[in-house]
C-alpha positions as CSV (number, residue, x, y, z in Angstrom):
1,M,-35.3,-17.3,-5.8
2,L,-33.9,-14.8,-2.8
3,R,-30.7,-16.8,-2.7
4,N,-30.4,-17.0,-6.6
5,S,-30.9,-12.8,-6.6
6,I,-28.4,-11.7,-4.1
7,S,-25.5,-13.9,-4.9
8,F,-24.0,-12.3,-7.8
9,P,-24.9,-8.7,-6.4
10,F,-23.0,-9.6,-3.5
11,I,-20.0,-10.9,-4.9
12,F,-19.9,-7.8,-7.2
13,F,-20.0,-5.8,-3.9
14,V,-17.2,-7.3,-2.4
15,V,-14.9,-7.7,-5.0
16,S,-15.5,-4.0,-6.0
17,I,-14.7,-2.8,-2.4
18,I,-11.4,-5.3,-2.6
19,W,-10.5,-3.4,-6.1
20,Q,-11.1,-0.3,-4.6
21,L,-8.9,-0.6,-1.4
22,V,-6.6,-2.5,-3.7
23,F,-6.1,0.2,-6.4
24,D,-8.1,3.6,-5.2
25,K,-7.2,3.8,-1.5
26,E,-10.6,5.0,-1.0
27,I,-14.0,2.9,-1.2
28,K,-16.9,4.7,-2.5
29,W,-19.3,3.1,0.0
30,V,-22.5,5.0,-1.5
31,D,-22.1,4.0,-5.2
32,N,-21.3,0.3,-4.2
33,I,-24.4,-0.2,-1.7
34,G,-26.3,1.7,-4.4
35,I,-25.3,-0.3,-7.5
36,F,-26.0,-3.9,-5.1
37,I,-29.3,-3.0,-4.4
38,L,-30.0,-2.2,-8.0
39,M,-28.7,-5.0,-9.2
40,F,-30.4,-7.1,-6.8
41,L,-33.6,-5.6,-7.4
42,I,-33.2,-6.3,-11.4
43,L,-32.6,-9.8,-10.4
44,L,-35.3,-10.4,-8.3
45,L,-37.9,-9.1,-10.8
46,Y,-36.0,-11.1,-13.7
47,N,-36.0,-14.7,-11.1
48,W,-39.8,-13.6,-10.3
49,L,-40.9,-13.0,-13.8
50,T,-39.1,-16.3,-15.1
51,L,-40.6,-18.2,-12.3
52,S,-44.4,-17.0,-13.1
53,N,-43.5,-17.5,-17.0
54,R,-42.3,-21.0,-16.2
55,K,-45.4,-21.5,-13.9
56,K,-48.0,-20.2,-16.8
57,D,-46.2,-22.5,-19.3
58,S,-46.8,-25.5,-17.4
59,K,-50.4,-24.9,-17.2
60,V,-50.6,-24.9,-20.8
61,K,-49.6,-28.1,-21.5
């Protein structure tokens, strides 16, 4: 669950750093780290909720 939650935010983090380095010549570290943490927490919550929902559905059947 943790690995699924961190892969997309990490890719976004790396791509945004490369994008800002190539086109802006200035990396906005605070913004990038903040977005990374927010995306990670949202995806972690989403994966946790879907996992608990699947467990609940399997117990009902």
